[in-house]
C-alpha positions as a printed NumPy array, in Angstrom:
array([[ -0.243,  -0.1  ,   0.147],
       [  1.063,   3.361,  -0.914],
       [ -0.705,   4.986,   2.068],
       [ -0.854,   5.526,   4.818],
       [  2.164,   8.055,   5.402],
       [  2.949,  10.095,   8.051],
       [  4.694,  13.443,   8.937],
       [  5.032,  15.203,  12.023],
       [  5.093,  18.541,  13.349],
       [  6.534,  18.276,  16.157],
       [  7.597,  15.601,  19.179],
       [  9.709,  13.665,  17.059],
       [ 12.964,  14.459,  17.651],
       [ 11.873,  16.573,  21.002],
       [ 10.106,  15.439,  23.849],
       [  7.115,  17.868,  23.401],
       [  5.665,  19.602,  21.364],
       [  3.6  ,  16.309,  19.777],
       [  0.895,  16.193,  16.866],
       [  1.387,  13.614,  13.909],
       [ -0.17 ,  14.109,  10.741],
       [ -1.473,  10.558,   9.454],
       [ -2.193,  10.842,   5.592],
       [ -4.328,   8.084,   3.955],
       [ -4.998,   9.791,   1.488],
       [ -3.864,  12.889,  -0.528],
       [ -7.338,  13.923,   0.204],
       [ -7.967,  12.172,   3.644],
       [ -5.787,  13.27 ,   7.082],
       [ -5.726,  13.087,  10.431],
       [ -4.286,  14.698,  13.288],
       [ -3.107,  12.897,  16.253],
       [ -2.593,  15.171,  19.202],
       [ -1.888,  18.808,  18.673],
       [  0.639,  20.112,  21.665],
       [  2.717,  23.049,  22.799],
       [  6.551,  22.956,  22.652],
       [  8.292,  22.944,  26.104],
       [ 11.965,  23.457,  28.166],
       [ 14.236,  22.937,  25.545],
       [ 12.325,  22.099,  22.434],
       [ 11.264,  25.566,  23.023],
       [ 11.696,  28.57 ,  20.361],
       [ 11.353,  31.063,  23.789],
       [ 11.899,  34.663,  21.751],
       [  8.987,  33.628,  19.316],
       [  6.626,  30.755,  20.522],
       [  3.612,  32.838,  19.114],
       [  5.784,  31.861,  15.732],
       [  6.778,  28.595,  16.28 ],
       [  3.321,  27.74 ,  18.043],
       [  1.209,  28.288,  14.718],
       [ -0.171,  25.954,  12.353],
       [  2.251,  25.913,   8.935],
       [  1.324,  22.975,   7.712],
       [ -1.22 ,  21.967,   5.132],
       [ -4.763,  21.157,   6.769],
       [ -6.998,  21.063,   4.207],
       [ -6.788,  17.473,   4.165],
       [ -7.381,  16.971,   8.234],
       [-10.882,  15.749,   8.365],
       [-10.152,  14.955,  12.103],
       [ -8.094,  15.534,  15.431],
       [ -7.828,  12.501,  17.594],
       [ -6.297,  13.247,  21.155],
       [ -4.3  ,  10.244,  23.112],
       [ -3.802,  12.27 ,  26.775],
       [ -4.664,  16.344,  28.144],
       [ -1.35 ,  16.861,  28.578],
       [ -0.496,  20.58 ,  27.421],
       [  2.05 ,  18.853,  25.018],
       [  0.001,  17.404,  23.5  ],
       [ -2.804,  19.86 ,  23.006],
       [ -1.608,  22.718,  23.808],
       [ -1.95 ,  23.333,  20.35 ],
       [ -5.498,  23.265,  20.028],
       [ -6.62 ,  27.006,  20.005],
       [ -3.456,  27.946,  17.221],
       [ -5.133,  24.686,  15.471],
       [ -8.787,  26.224,  15.485],
       [ -7.942,  29.634,  14.199],
       [ -5.966,  28.046,  11.42 ],
       [ -9.128,  26.917,  10.962],
       [ -9.844,  23.425,  11.672],
       [-13.242,  22.087,  12.409],
       [-13.45 ,  18.836,  12.465],
       [-14.641,  16.276,  15.292],
       [-11.738,  15.8  ,  18.503],
       [-12.135,  11.751,  19.025],
       [-11.122,  11.57 ,  22.571],
       [-11.717,   9.19 ,  25.619],
       [-14.696,   9.763,  27.841],
       [-12.275,  10.883,  30.975],
       [-10.464,  13.355,  28.938],
       [-13.527,  14.506,  26.925],
       [-13.916,  15.637,  30.753],
       [-10.066,  16.935,  31.763],
       [ -9.926,  18.608,  28.685],
       [-11.848,  22.144,  28.594],
       [-10.278,  22.425,  31.597],
       [ -6.607,  22.522,  30.374],
       [ -7.382,  24.598,  27.666],
       [ -8.749,  27.209,  29.359],
       [ -5.934,  26.62 ,  31.502],
       [ -3.887,  27.295,  28.45 ],
       [ -5.562,  30.275,  26.865],
       [ -5.466,  32.316,  30.409],
       [ -1.889,  32.031,  30.271],
       [ -0.876,  32.19 ,  26.131],
       [ -4.043,  34.484,  24.982],
       [ -6.429,  36.146,  26.936],
       [ -8.415,  36.497,  30.561],
       [-11.668,  38.062,  28.586],
       [-14.102,  35.194,  29.689],
       [-16.655,  35.624,  27.968],
       [-14.016,  35.131,  24.492],
       [-12.535,  31.876,  26.554],
       [-16.219,  30.552,  27.181],
       [-16.668,  30.917,  23.394],
       [-14.161,  28.95 ,  22.72 ],
       [-14.764,  26.187,  24.966],
       [-18.133,  26.446,  23.786],
       [-16.967,  25.316,  20.606],
       [-14.679,  23.124,  21.075],
       [-17.53 ,  21.714,  23.627],
       [-19.253,  20.366,  20.105],
       [-16.308,  19.408,  18.435],
       [-15.453,  16.656,  21.192],
       [-16.785,  13.249,  20.633],
       [-16.068,  10.799,  23.427],
       [-15.413,   7.137,  22.621],
       [-15.731,   4.47 ,  24.802],
       [-12.584,   2.402,  25.042],
       [-12.013,  -0.864,  23.896],
       [-14.773,  -0.236,  20.653],
       [-14.168,   0.673,  16.939],
       [-15.546,   3.643,  15.636],
       [-15.432,   4.252,  11.72 ],
       [-14.363,   8.057,  11.068],
       [-13.918,   7.567,   7.675],
       [-15.694,   5.513,   5.026],
       [-16.869,   6.437,   1.458],
       [-15.855,   4.736,  -2.237],
       [-12.003,   4.3  ,  -1.609],
       [-11.966,   3.674,   2.   ],
       [-12.923,   3.355,   5.067],
       [-10.868,   4.095,   8.319],
       [-11.644,   3.036,  11.535],
       [-10.198,   4.05 ,  15.196],
       [ -9.701,   2.311,  18.597],
       [ -8.468,   3.67 ,  21.238],
       [ -7.122,   1.544,  24.489],
       [ -5.878,   2.442,  28.001],
       [ -2.381,   4.116,  27.819],
       [ -1.938,   4.318,  31.737],
       [ -0.219,   7.595,  31.305],
       [ -2.976,   9.923,  33.411],
       [ -6.412,   9.356,  33.436],
       [ -7.91 ,   8.929,  30.141],
       [ -5.631,   8.777,  28.923],
       [ -5.379,   6.176,  25.745],
       [ -3.136,   4.383,  22.451],
       [ -5.3  ,   4.889,  19.347],
       [ -5.093,   2.312,  17.113],
       [ -6.082,   3.21 ,  13.572],
       [ -7.658,   0.553,  10.981],
       [ -7.165,   1.711,   6.977],
       [ -8.725,  -0.32 ,   4.646],
       [ -8.494,   0.069,   0.999],
       [-11.803,  -0.668,  -1.162],
       [-10.229,  -1.24 ,  -4.318],
       [ -7.25 ,  -3.51 ,  -3.256],
       [ -9.044,  -5.14 ,  -0.299],
       [ -5.782,  -4.023,   1.759],
       [ -5.427,  -2.9  ,   5.004],
       [ -3.033,  -1.584,   6.988],
       [ -3.028,  -1.134,  11.23 ],
       [ -1.441,   2.06 ,  12.759],
       [ -0.651,   1.938,  16.241],
       [  0.1  ,   5.585,  18.231],
       [  0.647,   5.171,  21.149],
       [  0.859,   8.456,  23.014],
       [  2.197,   8.378,  26.321],
       [  2.55 ,   4.592,  27.642],
       [  2.475,   4.848,  31.308],
       [  4.331,   2.377,  33.948],
       [  2.775,  -0.75 ,  35.432],
       [  1.33 ,  -0.698,  38.825],
       [  0.743,   3.709,  38.593],
       [ -1.275,   4.395,  40.968],
       [ -5.298,   4.307,  40.779],
       [ -4.585,   3.664,  36.519],
       [ -4.729,   0.137,  35.568],
       [ -1.68 ,  -1.01 ,  33.02 ],
       [ -1.337,  -0.333,  29.617],
       [ -1.984,  -4.095,  27.582],
       [ -0.096,  -4.498,  24.29 ],
       [ -2.624,  -4.21 ,  20.873],
       [ -2.843,  -7.427,  18.937],
       [ -0.837,  -6.463,  16.143],
       [  0.739,  -3.401,  14.166],
       [  1.851,  -2.959,  10.998],
       [  3.186,   0.471,  11.652],
       [  3.813,   1.464,  15.233],
       [  4.818,   5.248,  16.574],
       [  6.041,   5.111,  19.379],
       [  7.14 ,   7.205,  21.812],
       [ 10.783,   7.001,  24.192],
       [ 10.991,   9.521,  26.749],
       [ 12.629,   6.838,  29.012],
       [ 14.317,   4.409,  25.916],
       [ 17.309,   5.32 ,  27.917],
       [ 16.459,   4.594,  31.213],
       [ 14.928,   1.946,  33.774],
       [ 12.887,   3.003,  36.686],
       [ 12.729,   1.714,  40.37 ],
       [  9.911,  -0.091,  41.546],
       [  7.014,   0.71 ,  42.743],
       [  7.697,  -0.46 ,  46.478],
       [ 11.085,   1.073,  45.675],
       [  9.967,   4.347,  44.977],
       [  7.533,   4.275,  48.402],
       [ 10.517,   4.397,  50.31 ],
       [ 13.005,   7.159,  49.232],
       [  9.181,   9.323,  49.21 ],
       [  8.61 ,   8.514,  52.317],
       [ 12.465,   8.773,  53.632],
       [ 13.315,  11.73 ,  52.014],
       [  9.32 ,  13.391,  53.778],
       [ 11.027,  11.958,  57.325],
       [ 14.223,  13.828,  56.704],
       [ 12.689,  16.743,  55.899],
       [ 10.71 ,  16.49 ,  59.188],
       [ 13.585,  15.942,  61.506],
       [ 14.936,  19.71 ,  59.901],
       [ 11.98 ,  20.963,  60.991],
       [ 11.209,  21.667,  56.969],
       [  8.901,  21.766,  54.196],
       [  8.807,  19.131,  51.073],
       [  8.406,  20.783,  48.001],
       [  7.232,  18.821,  45.249],
       [  7.378,  20.361,  41.856],
       [  4.178,  18.345,  40.373],
       [  1.621,  18.351,  37.185],
       [ -1.881,  19.754,  37.851],
       [ -3.014,  16.26 ,  35.663],
       [ -1.614,  12.985,  36.485],
       [  0.979,  13.009,  38.614],
       [ -0.439,  15.222,  41.878],
       [ -3.717,  12.964,  41.994],
       [ -1.259,  10.289,  41.81 ],
       [  0.971,  11.368,  44.796],
       [ -2.398,  12.388,  46.767],
       [ -2.87 ,   8.637,  46.692],
       [  0.326,   7.027,  48.015],
       [  0.604,  10.222,  50.759],
       [ -3.067,   9.277,  52.362],
       [ -1.346,   5.452,  52.011],
       [  1.95 ,   6.692,  54.014],
       [ -0.161,   8.496,  56.36 ],
       [ -2.786,   5.864,  56.761],
       [ -0.523,   3.287,  57.965],
       [  2.482,   6.104,  59.042],
       [  2.276,   6.905,  62.977],
       [  0.653,  10.143,  64.833],
       [  3.953,  12.499,  63.448],
       [  2.161,  11.356,  59.856],
       [ -1.029,  11.771,  60.979],
       [ -0.509,  15.529,  61.524],
       [  1.416,  16.122,  58.795],
       [  0.141,  18.527,  56.479],
       [ -0.209,  18.108,  52.757],
       [ -1.019,  21.414,  50.743],
       [ -1.53 ,  21.338,  46.993],
       [ -1.177,  24.432,  45.514],
       [ -2.841,  25.254,  42.354],
       [ -6.694,  25.877,  41.75 ],
       [ -6.059,  23.342,  37.64 ],
       [ -4.733,  20.808,  40.031],
       [ -7.391,  20.828,  42.28 ],
       [-10.082,  20.969,  40.025],
       [ -8.801,  17.789,  37.904],
       [ -7.91 ,  16.57 ,  41.64 ],
       [-12.408,  16.949,  41.575],
       [-12.673,  15.349,  38.077],
       [-10.309,  12.388,  39.438],
       [-12.836,  11.599,  41.849],
       [-15.914,  12.225,  39.965],
       [-14.635,   9.716,  37.412],
       [-14.315,   7.249,  39.804],
       [-15.417,   4.345,  37.552],
       [-12.331,   4.307,  35.657],
       [ -9.725,   3.88 ,  38.742],
       [ -8.235,   0.561,  39.167],
       [ -8.941,  -2.477,  40.75 ],
       [ -6.68 ,  -1.405,  44.316],
       [ -8.248,   1.859,  44.161],
       [-11.669,   1.166,  44.039],
       [-10.61 ,  -1.344,  46.602],
       [ -9.722,   1.433,  49.166],
       [-12.911,   2.48 ,  48.581],
       [-14.975,  -0.235,  49.303],
       [-12.802,   0.042,  52.704],
       [-14.146,   3.458,  53.631],
       [-10.873,   5.042,  52.532],
       [-10.499,   8.739,  50.343],
       [ -7.531,   8.18 ,  48.577],
       [ -8.09 ,  12.119,  47.172],
       [ -9.653,  13.882,  50.044],
       [ -8.335,  13.221,  53.102],
       [ -8.419,  15.337,  56.83 ],
       [ -4.821,  16.177,  56.095],
       [ -5.119,  17.517,  52.577],
       [ -5.232,  21.391,  52.187],
       [ -6.029,  22.92 ,  49.165],
       [ -4.184,  27.01 ,  48.103],
       [ -6.435,  28.481,  45.854],
       [ -6.214,  32.592,  45.62 ],
       [ -2.853,  34.208,  45.39 ],
       [ -2.843,  36.089,  48.535],
       [ -3.71 ,  33.188,  50.447],
       [ -0.474,  31.556,  48.18 ],
       [  1.765,  34.585,  49.057],
       [  0.846,  34.233,  53.045],
       [  1.273,  30.479,  52.212],
       [  4.64 ,  30.692,  50.63 ],
       [  6.012,  33.754,  53.707],
       [  4.821,  30.918,  56.686],
       [  6.18 ,  27.747,  55.642],
       [  8.968,  29.632,  55.155],
       [  9.642,  31.368,  58.248],
       [  8.044,  29.378,  60.575],
       [  9.824,  25.86 ,  59.422],
       [  6.682,  23.959,  60.071],
       [  6.839,  20.389,  58.302],
       [  4.677,  20.076,  54.885],
       [  4.223,  18.606,  51.61 ],
       [  3.671,  21.299,  48.974],
       [  2.318,  19.93 ,  45.658],
       [  2.374,  23.308,  43.634],
       [  2.743,  23.96 ,  39.495],
       [  4.32 ,  22.928,  37.428],
       [  6.127,  20.064,  36.983],
       [  9.294,  21.598,  35.41 ],
       [  9.688,  24.352,  38.174],
       [  9.293,  26.769,  34.616],
       [  6.647,  28.45 ,  35.892],
       [  3.89 ,  28.677,  37.945],
       [  3.146,  28.666,  41.588],
       [  6.444,  26.179,  42.831],
       [  8.505,  29.332,  41.807],
       [  7.62 ,  30.992,  44.717],
       [  8.163,  28.911,  46.907],
       [ 11.572,  27.367,  44.955],
       [ 12.603,  31.074,  44.917],
       [ 11.585,  31.519,  49.228],
       [ 13.545,  28.118,  49.678],
       [ 16.11 ,  26.934,  47.518],
       [ 18.764,  28.341,  49.685],
       [ 17.69 ,  26.687,  52.89 ],
       [ 19.412,  23.652,  53.777],
       [ 16.55 ,  22.447,  55.802],
       [ 13.781,  22.422,  52.885],
       [ 13.777,  19.187,  50.507],
       [ 13.241,  19.39 ,  46.321],
       [ 11.302,  16.509,  45.519],
       [ 11.469,  15.406,  41.71 ],
       [  9.193,  12.571,  40.601],
       [  8.188,  13.113,  36.864],
       [ 10.583,  13.651,  33.745],
       [ 12.473,  17.448,  34.141],
       [ 13.447,  18.01 ,  30.457],
       [ 16.87 ,  19.732,  29.073],
       [ 16.308,  23.986,  29.527],
       [ 14.103,  23.766,  32.342],
       [ 14.984,  25.513,  36.31 ],
       [ 14.414,  21.976,  37.121],
       [ 16.015,  20.168,  34.807],
       [ 19.345,  22.713,  36.792],
       [ 17.894,  21.96 ,  39.947],
       [ 17.771,  18.294,  39.854],
       [ 21.904,  18.28 ,  37.617],
       [ 23.449,  21.404,  39.247],
       [ 21.593,  20.951,  43.217],
       [ 24.065,  17.927,  44.559],
       [ 27.399,  20.055,  44.264],
       [ 25.121,  23.471,  45.67 ],
       [ 25.396,  24.871,  42.471],
       [ 23.174,  27.689,  40.718],
       [ 19.547,  28.105,  39.567],
       [ 18.551,  31.169,  37.382],
       [ 14.858,  31.976,  38.504],
       [ 12.823,  35.045,  37.106],
       [ 15.848,  35.835,  36.316],
       [ 17.804,  35.594,  39.747],
       [ 20.611,  33.091,  40.37 ],
       [ 19.657,  31.089,  43.651],
       [ 22.225,  28.817,  45.11 ],
       [ 20.706,  25.466,  45.351],
       [ 20.787,  23.997,  49.578],
       [ 18.049,  22.585,  49.555],
       [ 18.514,  18.46 ,  49.8  ],
       [ 17.073,  17.516,  46.328],
       [ 16.127,  14.041,  45.515],
       [ 15.064,  13.272,  42.367],
       [ 12.34 ,   9.555,  42.439],
       [ 11.998,   7.876,  38.901],
       [ 10.209,   5.545,  39.577],
       [  6.674,   7.912,  39.863],
       [  7.071,   8.657,  36.053],
       [  3.536,   8.546,  34.454],
       [  5.819,   7.101,  31.257],
       [  6.785,   3.769,  30.308],
       [ 10.894,   2.476,  30.804],
       [ 12.444,   1.506,  28.254],
       [ 11.41 ,  -2.374,  29.94 ],
       [  7.957,  -1.479,  29.277],
       [  8.512,   0.181,  25.822],
       [  9.74 ,  -3.43 ,  24.757],
       [  7.353,  -5.232,  25.648],
       [  4.644,  -3.54 ,  24.858],
       [  6.089,  -4.675,  20.976],
       [  7.488,  -8.168,  22.746],
       [  3.754,  -8.946,  23.961],
       [  1.964,  -8.638,  20.539],
       [  0.664, -11.44 ,  18.473],
       [  2.189,  -9.65 ,  15.649],
       [  4.791,  -7.389,  15.536],
       [  5.501,  -4.065,  13.271],
       [  7.22 ,  -4.164,  10.379],
       [  7.97 ,  -0.166,  10.64 ],
       [  8.814,   1.175,  14.265],
       [  8.644,   5.139,  14.442],
       [ 10.34 ,   6.344,  17.38 ],
       [  8.524,   9.522,  19.04 ],
       [  9.025,  12.257,  21.937],
       [ 12.006,  11.31 ,  23.134],
       [ 15.93 ,  12.812,  23.658],
       [ 18.104,  11.519,  20.39 ],
       [ 19.793,   9.151,  23.012],
       [ 17.248,   7.851,  24.386],
       [ 15.653,   7.225,  21.023],
       [ 19.396,   5.978,  19.681],
       [ 19.343,   3.455,  22.646],
       [ 15.043,   2.343,  22.162],
       [ 16.282,   1.903,  18.515],
       [ 19.107,  -0.57 ,  19.612],
       [ 16.808,  -2.498,  22.22 ],
       [ 14.404,  -3.268,  19.095],
       [ 16.867,  -4.551,  16.968],
       [ 18.089,  -7.056,  19.962],
       [ 14.852,  -8.053,  20.082],
       [ 13.507,  -8.363,  16.593],
       [ 17.084, -10.448,  16.013],
       [ 15.726, -12.899,  18.914],
       [ 13.128, -14.298,  16.519],
       [ 14.653, -13.768,  13.48 ],
       [ 12.161, -10.438,  12.875],
       [ 13.571,  -7.357,  10.768],
       [ 11.882,  -3.891,  12.693],
       [ 12.738,  -0.895,  10.405],
       [ 13.199,   1.66 ,  13.083],
       [ 12.881,   5.193,  12.475],
       [ 13.875,   8.129,  13.662],
       [ 11.772,  10.758,  12.608],
       [ 12.733,  14.302,  12.02 ],
       [  9.773,  17.461,  12.361],
       [  8.525,  18.863,   9.592]])
């Protein structure tokens, strides 16, 4: 078959800005994700120009959203401004979460005019087409071709999906199965069932964020989380956790509730502070989406526990309250755990905590997610152990606080998981396109796939595409 063909308009030779064009014919194309560039991938001199839609939209009749992280859907306003009016397919939980993410993106990057924001959100809601998991849905059926899609749980954040796309050429009777991984989650993640491999793929487009690394086990990461917090308790300090508002924050609350449940009196007096109005909104939606939680979480609910709503949990809403909380914790040294956005410390309320506490050795900065190159989070992670410095809001801050990284809390599959995703397919792909990873990660994963193929005398054509 001459089709499908693929072009990548972000997220190919970097870890952000995911946007992949699936071309079924000269006149029919589908976008899979349309996200913002962040960190080193972003053009900080002209981000407006970088995020404009410069590729031809005339054949694009639909958008498929794998999940609602900003680096996968943040360019939606630009896409619609460029004239896209087609359906937006996503999972049922994603349909509830997406408007919150887009509203926040609009406020940060476009306008705070409530009327304009509401108009945009009304338009988006009309285009959203929520799909149940594990069911085929026909998105195109004409004289020459039929395209069906199926969403499968990806285990990355609530609502995340990998996408199977089936293209049937009615003239020749040939079909082609493409799988877009989106972001795959790690097994044993709190709240979410682990992703299961598809039956087959002819072409696989798969992320490689941790293509050259492996994670700690859940048991190890829980012990590290407990140790980092207890270390700060001894010092009368605060544990600052830069966390994405959606996904990571809710997983950490789930784990912290369990530590409090099993801990002694000191733990049961511990304040857990979520300083992010957006994270609080997402947490509320997560609670409403309990039917999509995994079996372990359902068991806790039946036992009368409330993993995302417990007595020690406090939410900071207004900006004034935020500044008061930062000042209070910095001055008093009252032990607390603060979860604040953004996850890579590239902006948001966590920056004020870092400015106030990074130079005080009583406190701890705890990273639980990927820190992209070029972000303050990566600099703190890299230079913190040697008491180097980081630039925050144009000022250098010496890093005297403790810095700990727990890899096991990553919401991304690691190298072993990415290999197993292919290995467990009944029919292996012929072509694998590695996206959403640094150069070293993609190259390491390419070698692993070649080794896997060699072990069963199967040739994988592993490509490292570039953004176009």
